[in-house]
VOGU-985566 format. One record per residue (C-alpha): residue number from 1; residue in three letters; y, x, z. Coordinates in steps of 0.001 Angstrom, whole numbers, plus 500000, padded with zeros to 6 digits. Each point is the difference from the previous one (the first is absolute). Layout:
% residues N
+-------+-------+--------+--------+--------+
| semar | kolnu |     yy |     xx |     zz |
+-------+-------+--------+--------+--------+
|   NUM |   ALA |      Y |      X |      Z |
...
+-------+-------+--------+--------+--------+
//
This chain:
% residues 435
+-------+-------+--------+--------+--------+
| semar | kolnu |     yy |     xx |     zz |
+-------+-------+--------+--------+--------+
|     1 |   UNK | 625658 | 940662 | 949542 |
|     2 |   UNK | 503777 | 499838 | 500594 |
|     3 |   UNK | 502457 | 500952 | 502770 |
|     4 |   UNK | 499490 | 498094 | 503196 |
|     5 |   UNK | 502834 | 498920 | 502187 |
|     6 |   UNK | 498734 | 499197 | 503573 |
|     7 |   UNK | 503309 | 498646 | 501288 |
|     8 |   UNK | 499184 | 497292 | 502625 |
|     9 |   UNK | 496286 | 500292 | 499309 |
|    10 |   UNK | 497183 | 501106 | 502164 |
|    11 |   UNK | 497923 | 503027 | 499127 |
|    12 |   UNK | 496299 | 500081 | 501011 |
|    13 |   UNK | 498921 | 503548 | 500754 |
|    14 |   UNK | 497310 | 501204 | 497601 |
|    15 |   UNK | 497063 | 501603 | 501732 |
|    16 |   UNK | 501170 | 499012 | 503377 |
|    17 |   UNK | 497142 | 501351 | 502112 |
|    18 |   UNK | 498129 | 503334 | 500035 |
|    19 |   UNK | 496689 | 498190 | 499316 |
|    20 |   UNK | 501446 | 498125 | 496996 |
|    21 |   UNK | 502149 | 502501 | 498085 |
|    22 |   UNK | 501365 | 499753 | 496541 |
|    23 |   UNK | 497538 | 502008 | 497766 |
|    24 |   UNK | 501172 | 499238 | 496421 |
|    25 |   UNK | 502836 | 501294 | 497749 |
|    26 |   UNK | 503459 | 498543 | 500162 |
|    27 |   UNK | 501936 | 500892 | 496917 |
|    28 |   UNK | 503600 | 498778 | 500179 |
|    29 |   UNK | 500744 | 500814 | 496323 |
|    30 |   UNK | 503307 | 501339 | 501206 |
|    31 |   UNK | 501218 | 496574 | 501176 |
|    32 |   UNK | 501856 | 499513 | 503294 |
|    33 |   UNK | 499152 | 498048 | 503153 |
|    34 |   UNK | 503331 | 499321 | 501773 |
|    35 |   UNK | 501490 | 498475 | 503197 |
|    36 |   UNK | 496764 | 500171 | 501909 |
|    37 |   UNK | 500029 | 499429 | 503754 |
|    38 |   UNK | 496956 | 500693 | 502179 |
|    39 |   UNK | 499808 | 499618 | 503788 |
|    40 |   UNK | 496496 | 500236 | 501210 |
|    41 |   UNK | 497909 | 500685 | 503101 |
|    42 |   UNK | 497000 | 501601 | 498105 |
|    43 |   UNK | 498810 | 503440 | 500534 |
|    44 |   UNK | 500965 | 501049 | 496468 |
|    45 |   UNK | 503168 | 498569 | 498566 |
|    46 |   UNK | 501561 | 500231 | 496547 |
|    47 |   UNK | 499652 | 498267 | 496647 |
|    48 |   UNK | 496449 | 501181 | 500344 |
|    49 |   UNK | 498437 | 500304 | 503433 |
|    50 |   UNK | 496915 | 502192 | 499183 |
|    51 |   UNK | 498992 | 501522 | 496654 |
|    52 |   UNK | 496584 | 501711 | 499642 |
|    53 |   UNK | 498870 | 501792 | 496903 |
|    54 |   UNK | 502707 | 498061 | 498007 |
|    55 |   UNK | 503095 | 500776 | 498075 |
|    56 |   UNK | 503592 | 498768 | 499644 |
|    57 |   UNK | 502022 | 501150 | 497063 |
|    58 |   UNK | 503039 | 499328 | 497835 |
|    59 |   UNK | 501942 | 497843 | 502505 |
|    60 |   UNK | 503615 | 499766 | 501246 |
|    61 |   UNK | 500784 | 498470 | 503369 |
|    62 |   UNK | 503638 | 498964 | 500586 |
|    63 |   UNK | 501683 | 498792 | 503184 |
|    64 |   UNK | 496986 | 499831 | 502273 |
|    65 |   UNK | 500109 | 499444 | 503800 |
|    66 |   UNK | 496784 | 500835 | 501918 |
|    67 |   UNK | 499878 | 499678 | 503726 |
|    68 |   UNK | 496945 | 500498 | 502197 |
|    69 |   UNK | 500008 | 498034 | 503268 |
|    70 |   UNK | 497622 | 500296 | 502911 |
|    71 |   UNK | 496455 | 499272 | 498831 |
|    72 |   UNK | 498383 | 496836 | 501269 |
|    73 |   UNK | 496788 | 501939 | 500887 |
|    74 |   UNK | 499595 | 503241 | 501886 |
|    75 |   UNK | 500053 | 503024 | 497627 |
|    76 |   UNK | 500621 | 503705 | 500473 |
|    77 |   UNK | 501908 | 500678 | 496780 |
|    78 |   UNK | 502210 | 498068 | 497671 |
|    79 |   UNK | 500699 | 500973 | 496346 |
|    80 |   UNK | 503210 | 498888 | 498210 |
|    81 |   UNK | 501206 | 500733 | 496514 |
|    82 |   UNK | 502218 | 498402 | 497247 |
|    83 |   UNK | 497052 | 499882 | 497608 |
|    84 |   UNK | 496950 | 500288 | 502255 |
|    85 |   UNK | 499181 | 500439 | 503750 |
|    86 |   UNK | 496739 | 502091 | 499509 |
|    87 |   UNK | 498415 | 501422 | 496831 |
|    88 |   UNK | 496534 | 501665 | 499837 |
|    89 |   UNK | 498766 | 502148 | 497084 |
|    90 |   UNK | 502490 | 498208 | 497692 |
|    91 |   UNK | 502528 | 500878 | 497295 |
|    92 |   UNK | 503712 | 498995 | 500052 |
|    93 |   UNK | 501852 | 500975 | 496823 |
|    94 |   UNK | 503360 | 499217 | 498338 |
|    95 |   UNK | 501239 | 497829 | 502833 |
|    96 |   UNK | 503634 | 499848 | 501158 |
|    97 |   UNK | 502131 | 498135 | 502527 |
|    98 |   UNK | 503494 | 499270 | 498875 |
|    99 |   UNK | 503037 | 498237 | 501401 |
|   100 |   UNK | 500166 | 499393 | 503724 |
|   101 |   UNK | 496731 | 500333 | 501883 |
|   102 |   UNK | 499303 | 499868 | 503695 |
|   103 |   UNK | 496749 | 501082 | 501672 |
|   104 |   UNK | 499993 | 499463 | 503763 |
|   105 |   UNK | 498062 | 499173 | 503144 |
|   106 |   UNK | 500993 | 498302 | 503215 |
|   107 |   UNK | 499844 | 501687 | 503374 |
|   108 |   UNK | 496285 | 500035 | 500686 |
|   109 |   UNK | 497393 | 502266 | 501710 |
|   110 |   UNK | 497576 | 501296 | 497501 |
|   111 |   UNK | 499461 | 503060 | 497793 |
|   112 |   UNK | 502127 | 499419 | 496933 |
|   113 |   UNK | 499666 | 501211 | 496417 |
|   114 |   UNK | 503200 | 498916 | 498089 |
|   115 |   UNK | 500809 | 501061 | 496439 |
|   116 |   UNK | 502468 | 498883 | 497342 |
|   117 |   UNK | 497111 | 499389 | 497682 |
|   118 |   UNK | 496675 | 500424 | 501888 |
|   119 |   UNK | 499351 | 499894 | 503790 |
|   120 |   UNK | 496779 | 502167 | 499855 |
|   121 |   UNK | 498310 | 501737 | 497158 |
|   122 |   UNK | 496358 | 500938 | 500470 |
|   123 |   UNK | 499093 | 502386 | 497150 |
|   124 |   UNK | 500862 | 498819 | 496475 |
|   125 |   UNK | 503116 | 500798 | 497989 |
|   126 |   UNK | 503574 | 498883 | 499727 |
|   127 |   UNK | 501786 | 501153 | 496792 |
|   128 |   UNK | 503450 | 499478 | 498464 |
|   129 |   UNK | 501456 | 497562 | 502572 |
|   130 |   UNK | 503634 | 499457 | 500948 |
|   131 |   UNK | 501000 | 498591 | 503391 |
|   132 |   UNK | 503483 | 498852 | 500967 |
|   133 |   UNK | 499924 | 498377 | 503520 |
|   134 |   UNK | 501454 | 499582 | 503414 |
|   135 |   UNK | 497134 | 500775 | 502423 |
|   136 |   UNK | 500252 | 499290 | 503763 |
|   137 |   UNK | 497414 | 500758 | 502690 |
|   138 |   UNK | 500453 | 498258 | 503329 |
|   139 |   UNK | 496659 | 500800 | 501472 |
|   140 |   UNK | 499540 | 501236 | 503569 |
|   141 |   UNK | 496708 | 501721 | 499222 |
|   142 |   UNK | 499181 | 502727 | 497512 |
|   143 |   UNK | 501892 | 499650 | 496763 |
|   144 |   UNK | 499114 | 501494 | 496595 |
|   145 |   UNK | 502752 | 499198 | 497604 |
|   146 |   UNK | 500452 | 501188 | 496413 |
|   147 |   UNK | 502306 | 499225 | 497103 |
|   148 |   UNK | 496918 | 499399 | 497791 |
|   149 |   UNK | 496974 | 500070 | 502241 |
|   150 |   UNK | 499800 | 499753 | 503844 |
|   151 |   UNK | 496726 | 501807 | 500347 |
|   152 |   UNK | 497702 | 501915 | 497635 |
|   153 |   UNK | 496321 | 500861 | 500591 |
|   154 |   UNK | 497966 | 502107 | 497693 |
|   155 |   UNK | 496791 | 501889 | 500519 |
|   156 |   UNK | 497832 | 499937 | 496822 |
|   157 |   UNK | 502135 | 499508 | 496919 |
|   158 |   UNK | 501286 | 503131 | 498191 |
|   159 |   UNK | 502941 | 498320 | 498358 |
|   160 |   UNK | 503845 | 499782 | 500546 |
|   161 |   UNK | 500073 | 497051 | 502386 |
|   162 |   UNK | 503794 | 499386 | 499502 |
|   163 |   UNK | 501696 | 501274 | 496850 |
|   164 |   UNK | 503189 | 499404 | 497976 |
|   165 |   UNK | 501633 | 497773 | 502581 |
|   166 |   UNK | 503680 | 499423 | 500798 |
|   167 |   UNK | 501238 | 498536 | 503182 |
|   168 |   UNK | 503600 | 498896 | 500681 |
|   169 |   UNK | 499628 | 498681 | 503532 |
|   170 |   UNK | 501888 | 499541 | 503171 |
|   171 |   UNK | 497513 | 500136 | 502914 |
|   172 |   UNK | 500816 | 499236 | 503644 |
|   173 |   UNK | 497726 | 500360 | 502998 |
|   174 |   UNK | 500803 | 498509 | 503379 |
|   175 |   UNK | 498365 | 499429 | 503456 |
|   176 |   UNK | 496969 | 502250 | 499505 |
|   177 |   UNK | 498419 | 501265 | 503242 |
|   178 |   UNK | 497154 | 501786 | 498180 |
|   179 |   UNK | 499522 | 502333 | 497098 |
|   180 |   UNK | 502385 | 499302 | 497090 |
|   181 |   UNK | 499280 | 501520 | 496590 |
|   182 |   UNK | 502504 | 499291 | 497188 |
|   183 |   UNK | 500185 | 501334 | 496461 |
|   184 |   UNK | 502021 | 499290 | 496938 |
|   185 |   UNK | 496782 | 499625 | 498013 |
|   186 |   UNK | 497188 | 499920 | 502607 |
|   187 |   UNK | 500166 | 499519 | 503777 |
|   188 |   UNK | 496727 | 501542 | 500923 |
|   189 |   UNK | 497231 | 501812 | 497983 |
|   190 |   UNK | 496592 | 500212 | 501659 |
|   191 |   UNK | 496477 | 501034 | 499085 |
|   192 |   UNK | 496674 | 499548 | 501630 |
|   193 |   UNK | 498114 | 502671 | 501989 |
|   194 |   UNK | 497355 | 500143 | 497269 |
|   195 |   UNK | 502475 | 500332 | 497071 |
|   196 |   UNK | 499116 | 502087 | 496944 |
|   197 |   UNK | 503388 | 500002 | 498223 |
|   198 |   UNK | 503611 | 499724 | 501087 |
|   199 |   UNK | 502348 | 497099 | 499486 |
|   200 |   UNK | 502387 | 500990 | 497153 |
|   201 |   UNK | 503445 | 498615 | 499143 |
|   202 |   UNK | 502056 | 501376 | 497126 |
|   203 |   UNK | 503117 | 499531 | 497869 |
|   204 |   UNK | 501806 | 497592 | 502389 |
|   205 |   UNK | 503625 | 499610 | 500833 |
|   206 |   UNK | 501812 | 498186 | 502929 |
|   207 |   UNK | 503590 | 499104 | 500627 |
|   208 |   UNK | 501793 | 497728 | 502429 |
|   209 |   UNK | 499748 | 500389 | 503831 |
|   210 |   UNK | 497791 | 500046 | 503045 |
|   211 |   UNK | 501683 | 498959 | 503272 |
|   212 |   UNK | 498136 | 500245 | 503317 |
|   213 |   UNK | 501348 | 498276 | 503126 |
|   214 |   UNK | 499618 | 501301 | 503511 |
|   215 |   UNK | 496487 | 499956 | 501407 |
|   216 |   UNK | 498896 | 499783 | 503566 |
|   217 |   UNK | 496912 | 502113 | 499557 |
|   218 |   UNK | 499823 | 503403 | 501702 |
|   219 |   UNK | 496376 | 500537 | 498988 |
|   220 |   UNK | 499588 | 499015 | 496378 |
|   221 |   UNK | 501505 | 501452 | 496900 |
|   222 |   UNK | 502521 | 498989 | 497465 |
|   223 |   UNK | 499368 | 501527 | 496487 |
|   224 |   UNK | 502024 | 499498 | 496847 |
|   225 |   UNK | 500063 | 501656 | 496573 |
|   226 |   UNK | 501793 | 499349 | 496706 |
|   227 |   UNK | 496575 | 499700 | 498328 |
|   228 |   UNK | 497308 | 499789 | 502743 |
|   229 |   UNK | 500445 | 499368 | 503726 |
|   230 |   UNK | 496735 | 501350 | 501337 |
|   231 |   UNK | 496712 | 501569 | 498750 |
|   232 |   UNK | 496676 | 499946 | 501820 |
|   233 |   UNK | 497282 | 501836 | 498115 |
|   234 |   UNK | 500157 | 501767 | 496620 |
|   235 |   UNK | 502848 | 498998 | 497665 |
|   236 |   UNK | 501853 | 501430 | 496966 |
|   237 |   UNK | 503658 | 499081 | 499404 |
|   238 |   UNK | 501162 | 501404 | 496680 |
|   239 |   UNK | 502843 | 499637 | 497507 |
|   240 |   UNK | 502116 | 497801 | 502229 |
|   241 |   UNK | 503690 | 499718 | 500894 |
|   242 |   UNK | 502046 | 497831 | 502295 |
|   243 |   UNK | 503684 | 499243 | 500288 |
|   244 |   UNK | 499347 | 497547 | 502863 |
|   245 |   UNK | 502226 | 500321 | 503088 |
|   246 |   UNK | 498255 | 499970 | 503406 |
|   247 |   UNK | 501942 | 498984 | 503074 |
|   248 |   UNK | 498900 | 499653 | 503632 |
|   249 |   UNK | 501444 | 499639 | 503478 |
|   250 |   UNK | 498269 | 501188 | 503255 |
|   251 |   UNK | 496648 | 499323 | 498406 |
|   252 |   UNK | 497318 | 500976 | 502512 |
|   253 |   UNK | 498649 | 503211 | 501448 |
|   254 |   UNK | 497804 | 501121 | 497059 |
|   255 |   UNK | 502032 | 499840 | 496883 |
|   256 |   UNK | 499270 | 501686 | 496652 |
|   257 |   UNK | 502178 | 499336 | 496856 |
|   258 |   UNK | 499673 | 501708 | 496711 |
|   259 |   UNK | 501526 | 499540 | 496581 |
|   260 |   UNK | 496584 | 499698 | 498403 |
|   261 |   UNK | 497396 | 499734 | 502910 |
|   262 |   UNK | 500793 | 499105 | 503618 |
|   263 |   UNK | 496924 | 501405 | 501758 |
|   264 |   UNK | 496312 | 500431 | 499748 |
|   265 |   UNK | 496779 | 500380 | 501909 |
|   266 |   UNK | 497994 | 501338 | 497060 |
|   267 |   UNK | 497483 | 502506 | 499039 |
|   268 |   UNK | 501759 | 500732 | 496749 |
|   269 |   UNK | 503304 | 498388 | 499128 |
|   270 |   UNK | 501391 | 501386 | 496749 |
|   271 |   UNK | 503608 | 499530 | 498848 |
|   272 |   UNK | 500915 | 501528 | 496644 |
|   273 |   UNK | 502673 | 499609 | 497314 |
|   274 |   UNK | 502422 | 497842 | 502005 |
|   275 |   UNK | 503574 | 499880 | 501100 |
|   276 |   UNK | 502132 | 497928 | 502395 |
|   277 |   UNK | 503671 | 499035 | 499384 |
|   278 |   UNK | 500660 | 497250 | 502503 |
|   279 |   UNK | 501574 | 500372 | 503411 |
|   280 |   UNK | 498403 | 500048 | 503400 |
|   281 |   UNK | 502432 | 498789 | 502706 |
|   282 |   UNK | 499853 | 498787 | 503514 |
|   283 |   UNK | 499264 | 501057 | 503671 |
|   284 |   UNK | 496448 | 500945 | 500958 |
|   285 |   UNK | 498407 | 500982 | 503211 |
|   286 |   UNK | 498057 | 502737 | 498226 |
|   287 |   UNK | 500889 | 501980 | 496955 |
|   288 |   UNK | 496910 | 500065 | 497798 |
|   289 |   UNK | 502148 | 499493 | 496957 |
|   290 |   UNK | 499710 | 501617 | 496608 |
|   291 |   UNK | 501306 | 499790 | 496463 |
|   292 |   UNK | 496376 | 499750 | 498654 |
|   293 |   UNK | 497671 | 499743 | 503122 |
|   294 |   UNK | 500931 | 498812 | 503384 |
|   295 |   UNK | 497296 | 501339 | 502404 |
|   296 |   UNK | 498791 | 503446 | 500987 |
|   297 |   UNK | 496403 | 501291 | 499891 |
|   298 |   UNK | 497836 | 501766 | 497549 |
|   299 |   UNK | 497795 | 497338 | 498333 |
|   300 |   UNK | 501966 | 499663 | 496816 |
|   301 |   UNK | 501050 | 501753 | 496794 |
|   302 |   UNK | 503441 | 499714 | 498554 |
|   303 |   UNK | 500841 | 501531 | 496658 |
|   304 |   UNK | 502876 | 499600 | 497479 |
|   305 |   UNK | 501886 | 497586 | 502173 |
|   306 |   UNK | 503851 | 500133 | 500260 |
|   307 |   UNK | 502905 | 498576 | 502027 |
|   308 |   UNK | 503594 | 500833 | 500848 |
|   309 |   UNK | 501532 | 499372 | 503415 |
|   310 |   UNK | 503296 | 499573 | 498266 |
|   311 |   UNK | 498541 | 496696 | 498767 |
|   312 |   UNK | 497348 | 499185 | 502613 |
|   313 |   UNK | 502266 | 500608 | 503034 |
|   314 |   UNK | 500127 | 502380 | 502930 |
|   315 |   UNK | 496974 | 498481 | 501632 |
|   316 |   UNK | 497818 | 501847 | 497460 |
|   317 |   UNK | 501939 | 503243 | 500025 |
|   318 |   UNK | 497477 | 501911 | 502171 |
|   319 |   UNK | 496851 | 498773 | 498161 |
|   320 |   UNK | 497691 | 502669 | 498710 |
|   321 |   UNK | 497715 | 497721 | 497903 |
|   322 |   UNK | 500579 | 500226 | 496180 |
|   323 |   UNK | 502799 | 501970 | 498305 |
|   324 |   UNK | 503570 | 499558 | 501181 |
|   325 |   UNK | 502572 | 500343 | 497169 |
|   326 |   UNK | 503702 | 499121 | 499385 |
|   327 |   UNK | 501128 | 496622 | 498772 |
|   328 |   UNK | 501092 | 501631 | 496713 |
|   329 |   UNK | 496608 | 501650 | 499476 |
|   330 |   UNK | 498414 | 496522 | 500277 |
|   331 |   UNK | 501548 | 499252 | 496614 |
|   332 |   UNK | 498444 | 502924 | 498213 |
|   333 |   UNK | 496551 | 500077 | 498399 |
|   334 |   UNK | 499336 | 503604 | 500918 |
|   335 |   UNK | 500004 | 498965 | 503654 |
|   336 |   UNK | 496896 | 497965 | 499705 |
|   337 |   UNK | 497289 | 502581 | 499590 |
|   338 |   UNK | 496605 | 498413 | 499372 |
|   339 |   UNK | 501351 | 496686 | 498533 |
|   340 |   UNK | 498595 | 498945 | 496641 |
|   341 |   UNK | 503121 | 499267 | 497886 |
|   342 |   UNK | 497855 | 499492 | 496863 |
|   343 |   UNK | 497974 | 496928 | 500953 |
|   344 |   UNK | 500977 | 498866 | 503510 |
|   345 |   UNK | 503553 | 500895 | 500936 |
|   346 |   UNK | 503379 | 500007 | 498117 |
|   347 |   UNK | 503548 | 500973 | 501063 |
|   348 |   UNK | 503535 | 499563 | 498852 |
|   349 |   UNK | 500958 | 503577 | 500650 |
|   350 |   UNK | 503156 | 500318 | 502174 |
|   351 |   UNK | 500452 | 496230 | 500365 |
|   352 |   UNK | 496985 | 498688 | 501796 |
|   353 |   UNK | 496902 | 501011 | 501873 |
|   354 |   UNK | 496548 | 499717 | 498361 |
|   355 |   UNK | 498488 | 496630 | 499335 |
|   356 |   UNK | 496538 | 498956 | 498986 |
|   357 |   UNK | 499472 | 499310 | 496310 |
|   358 |   UNK | 497885 | 496939 | 500738 |
|   359 |   UNK | 500917 | 498516 | 503369 |
|   360 |   UNK | 499822 | 496383 | 500840 |
|   361 |   UNK | 503363 | 498475 | 499040 |
|   362 |   UNK | 501616 | 496780 | 500963 |
|   363 |   UNK | 500798 | 497761 | 497063 |
|   364 |   UNK | 503460 | 501073 | 498920 |
|   365 |   UNK | 501106 | 496438 | 499498 |
|   366 |   UNK | 499194 | 499055 | 503526 |
|   367 |   UNK | 500996 | 502826 | 502245 |
|   368 |   UNK | 500804 | 503051 | 497981 |
|   369 |   UNK | 497957 | 502991 | 498823 |
|   370 |   UNK | 498552 | 502220 | 502639 |
|   371 |   UNK | 500315 | 503528 | 498687 |
|   372 |   UNK | 499269 | 500546 | 496325 |
|   373 |   UNK | 502951 | 502144 | 499257 |
|   374 |   UNK | 501225 | 497430 | 497440 |
|   375 |   UNK | 503088 | 498230 | 501192 |
|   376 |   UNK | 500784 | 497410 | 497264 |
|   377 |   UNK | 502887 | 501992 | 498747 |
|   378 |   UNK | 501612 | 499939 | 503473 |
|   379 |   UNK | 502350 | 497181 | 499040 |
|   380 |   UNK | 500768 | 496603 | 501435 |
|   381 |   UNK | 498112 | 498565 | 503022 |
|   382 |   UNK | 496650 | 501334 | 501114 |
|   383 |   UNK | 498568 | 502806 | 502037 |
|   384 |   UNK | 499784 | 503749 | 499373 |
|   385 |   UNK | 496285 | 500419 | 499284 |
|   386 |   UNK | 498985 | 503401 | 501263 |
|   387 |   UNK | 500170 | 501195 | 503531 |
|   388 |   UNK | 502147 | 503017 | 500832 |
|   389 |   UNK | 502333 | 499355 | 497139 |
|   390 |   UNK | 503433 | 501600 | 500462 |
|   391 |   UNK | 502909 | 497756 | 499030 |
|   392 |   UNK | 502533 | 501805 | 497855 |
|   393 |   UNK | 503340 | 499052 | 498449 |
|   394 |   UNK | 498508 | 500406 | 496504 |
|   395 |   UNK | 497601 | 497067 | 500662 |
|   396 |   UNK | 500902 | 496837 | 498178 |
|   397 |   UNK | 499764 | 497710 | 502990 |
|   398 |   UNK | 502218 | 496946 | 499823 |
|   399 |   UNK | 500755 | 496912 | 501904 |
|   400 |   UNK | 498690 | 501177 | 503376 |
|   401 |   UNK | 496410 | 500984 | 499473 |
|   402 |   UNK | 497485 | 499153 | 502760 |
|   403 |   UNK | 498130 | 503176 | 500546 |
|   404 |   UNK | 497087 | 500932 | 502300 |
|   405 |   UNK | 501158 | 503258 | 501610 |
|   406 |   UNK | 498599 | 502684 | 502374 |
|   407 |   UNK | 502519 | 502018 | 501932 |
|   408 |   UNK | 503640 | 500377 | 500989 |
|   409 |   UNK | 502305 | 502101 | 497811 |
|   410 |   UNK | 498615 | 503504 | 499943 |
|   411 |   UNK | 501600 | 503377 | 499826 |
|   412 |   UNK | 499800 | 500014 | 496209 |
|   413 |   UNK | 501626 | 497536 | 497581 |
|   414 |   UNK | 498647 | 496460 | 499941 |
|   415 |   UNK | 497806 | 497954 | 502244 |
|   416 |   UNK | 496214 | 500239 | 500576 |
|   417 |   UNK | 498599 | 496486 | 499844 |
|   418 |   UNK | 498848 | 498587 | 503307 |
|   419 |   UNK | 501302 | 496563 | 500885 |
|   420 |   UNK | 501343 | 496951 | 498152 |
|   421 |   UNK | 503525 | 500505 | 498931 |
|   422 |   UNK | 502619 | 498877 | 497395 |
|   423 |   UNK | 501472 | 502726 | 497887 |
|   424 |   UNK | 503074 | 499398 | 497951 |
|   425 |   UNK | 500766 | 502427 | 497216 |
|   426 |   UNK | 503782 | 499276 | 499987 |
|   427 |   UNK | 500451 | 501099 | 503598 |
|   428 |   UNK | 496968 | 502208 | 500523 |
|   429 |   UNK | 499420 | 498241 | 503309 |
|   430 |   UNK | 496633 | 499395 | 501462 |
|   431 |   UNK | 499748 | 497247 | 502637 |
|   432 |   UNK | 497145 | 498128 | 501662 |
|   433 |   UNK | 499464 | 496635 | 498586 |
|   434 |   UNK | 498431 | 498600 | 503188 |
|   435 |   UNK | 496554 | 499512 | 498585 |
+-------+-------+--------+--------+--------+
//
């Protein structure tokens, strides 16, 4: 097998129907499928439509454009993902999207599950994946949109359903007149009424942005989270962090936005060992907004979860969920009580916030490292590689380094990384590069 360039070639969706899914093993042997364009009216749209009891592994997808259009037959739900629309009891491992990737749907009236990698995941596992994508929902019905997975259902499998993933995504949601659930990793997590175990996601990281346009609904809700938008049923969210920015304007009557989880209607939603360092900005009809968790209620447990309104913005300043600390404290290991810095987390003390020792990382040659703490000697062109890094005059950065950053100049020396900028050592100036 070699790299496959699909420029000006037609791709036939594998496992196009629910009754005829892909059931085998697809091993990409670390080769790349590039320049793939799919526009389809099927119920499940992606490179694969449906996968059942199968696996996809060791594959790179570069410059893919997937667009779901109105199905030719009447359906209640549509599933759209860069890799697959719908997977059941399957395994996805060592898969990454690189380059410029677009996952979208046209303005249509059905329940939508839209993900940068998978539209809907029914049980099974996703491990060590990296997603870089522009994701746009233009659905006037219920939308479930995630940087990696649009919707996750688990009820019997006692495993980590999504683990070691990295999402660098820009998500936009427009025109919805029904429930909208948007997350940097997963849009909506659900479990059945007869479930015996919770859905579990762990060791994931998201960056980029979620932008929600004005909605006309005065009845339904809009829920967004840096990791998960909404949880129904039991779920555990552990060892996660997000630097993703969330922005909205006049978005509906029932709004809940959280740095980690937007909202829940769950018997037992658990959030532990997390932090948020993006920014929540916008105008909202209601103020269920938090640095960790957006909604109110009692059906949740939050432990060892941290955020700073100096970074996340004044919209989160009154939140009581999680532990509120200063921006400077976010750079200190001692702040993060409960974090396992031996086998799960690491930190560059005083320079950056914690990062996961084994997150999914975008291939450095294609889009830069995502947060390892190693910065290729900080010279020449490239990206600073760990979130929360504080630029200092002692850094050997030359020639106008493109850096992914996370906040405006703070009260202490340097800059906390939060948006794309150019930094020139000679002048010490930081300016947006327009990306």
